C-alpha angles and dihedrals in degrees: 000000000000117000139179134187128249116230127221086264093054095252130133139181115244104232118248096246089056094047089050094048093050092040089235121176136177110294095022116132122228130207124219117204120190111215112179103294096348135078118215114208116207137169108253117242111254130206086260087063093054113073092196097052091094092063098088095156089073095058104079123122089250091059091047091052091045093053103033093101096052 
């Protein structure tokens, strides 16, 4: 079992084995999912993980309205 302590400011360090397993680096975002009495920690998806993130021309309000019923 891997543990870490909580500081008085509610901060903690993610232990190195966890950072390595999730391939976390400085500046990465993490996601916390509460599932009953557990919390699941995941690396947040980045724009690099989304192959469509580069298509900014399809993110206008008109596009959102046109495709909202699909």
